[in-house]
Steps between C-alpha positions, in 0.01 A plus 500: 500500500190282466534198277234473227461131579383600850237731352380222270490259794278737700273567200468126433395450863218753457394344170495144636298602805261695276440199275445261791234725655342593169464134397395368843214740574262363230535155660440650847189673362363172361551327836342796683189484281479121526530502881305823554794679661394866483524821696130571547353854507407628845472802726870579499559381144524758225443256214144404402566156350668183626866496389764228550753611762784250456727725295752486784550131421622590151725776639647258753567233235677750272715646778594176677582300186706774334685597818585136579618447143729805509664396826606170339577613144661839550656458845292785642554532876159436651336728755537287817191289575271701269356188333375329821370838623310552173355150531354596839353822355359305207343238729309747716406712199362220284302358792345841564416545131323161486354443847549824703761494777455645847690831535705363792610200293607732217695714745675198651594384151640843417700501825641157413598608148660819634687303768636259237650785296608711799598232755637217286604717203644772729351767273421774753541869569827531694541879480255790553702724265552775756143507636550701825835323539327172589626155403299175531622197690449151355150440637362847425653471152310174443175633647504820292589310182218245551249780572618683189446193280151440644407868453602507133335163425171621646540842339499345152217270600293807603556704181393209279147639470476611136629344180866569432582700814708246695656378173603843368613626841697178552664525156605861556649426844678186378642689202639767736673247727618277213640795302702617799636149571588452132693829484691393811595162356263288710360281222325234709253754647453674164437159340238418764343839428494428125331164568228665709453778242449245222246307709305815592499632143341175377245507782418865425373403155239260641410718799450831314483455125342159435119505488432126469786369716492738797662386824598648839833436673331429836683502832758261356622748241488816713682337793769355272562848350511656847734232635749528214498879524556484877796268436644740241448795735694328780781416256496862380530644853771254601704566184489872586601458865778750589752223570476341153368758250840645405538245216168594335476690172186683619479545877166565673588687821131517599419139399209429744327822393559415132334162563190680633500713183526195275218325689296817559162369377460201736682679786286816507173326415547245780604760760217732397231230520629375837492853645147558365371178654660574837364858498148357463553253783520200265758226484775585247457148358126526421449538124326809363482720189735777607791409272632751251361300207151514655529880519606523136215269395257735675643786291410304186838368388519158331717215628779555248490877557544444875790260441669751268440798731650320801774360277583859403509597869734206562735608219500860631610381846768270358651781291478741797672254734775411254571871452498563879683178592758699703246735662521324835306196614272670755428808286422292190283261703295792638471652152374168357241448773369858509486536122352149468218569748425835332475344153295206625264742680417688176234252375310527831516880473365492143218268611400750771502786246290291262244410770481862617430615144226237463336612827512864391343410165217315679437798731475732200256272316266425796360853566409560136309172496292606805386841357 
């Protein structure tokens, strides 16, 4: 039975984080305007006006302060080495938001942060959950876990292209992980989730709804969300490992596949864009406008509509995966990937139909004009 004091403790964590971010962003905006720290419009930019992009600083302040406070006050068992790892992510993110960081430097920073949490914190994937009967040794376990963290961090960085998308997708995924941990009595992960939710909810107001105080989260914010979600995902898979899951209230037999379902938006969008770039003979790391949010913009959807549509897709996959949690890891993984690619292909199909209709309309108009 869950103690009501625990529920209040988690809610207070979300509220405190919310207030810290909500009250800090106006100050960050004033500094950004005074020092001319903006994300300027450009070829690959969707926005038409210069907008401050240091919202990630406010998110970081809210999360770090509240999480540190809870460890001391409420004797919450900390996620091993998450604070130094987040400091590394914050450092490379804030530098990139202010001065632009070379991609290789960002990657090295992400590898370092992942190694801190995986190597020193020993938070790594130690079981493949029946995947072809394979089991990782220590070094392959570390390598796969570090690659997983880097993939999710960059996945959230890549979907941060329209207002509210990374925030809403991050909130939905964090709520799914946190809810499961809470129901299984793991209150330190659910408290961390509540802290991040409060921070993102406060940021969402300025990013989407405020007209005079608009701000972007920048690389700092998107990488922090991705890193925390990657950490939660590793904890989720390890808690559901066959050797230890017998004491859980809600067991996830197909845990790695469920993780893909919870993180479906950054996972499918990143894989899809990488495959498209490779198919055209381009480097998978060269930026373009082939992301799902670019396709939906072409179809005429607004930023908030795109965020809500993809948020709805995310919720659908979470519900589907929770219902099919015992379906089998490989079968559920294939279902997620196939269904994900089909759904994410639909906007491109609708664009082709729209262009074909426009061409047909032009062909019909041209002859009558020549008579």
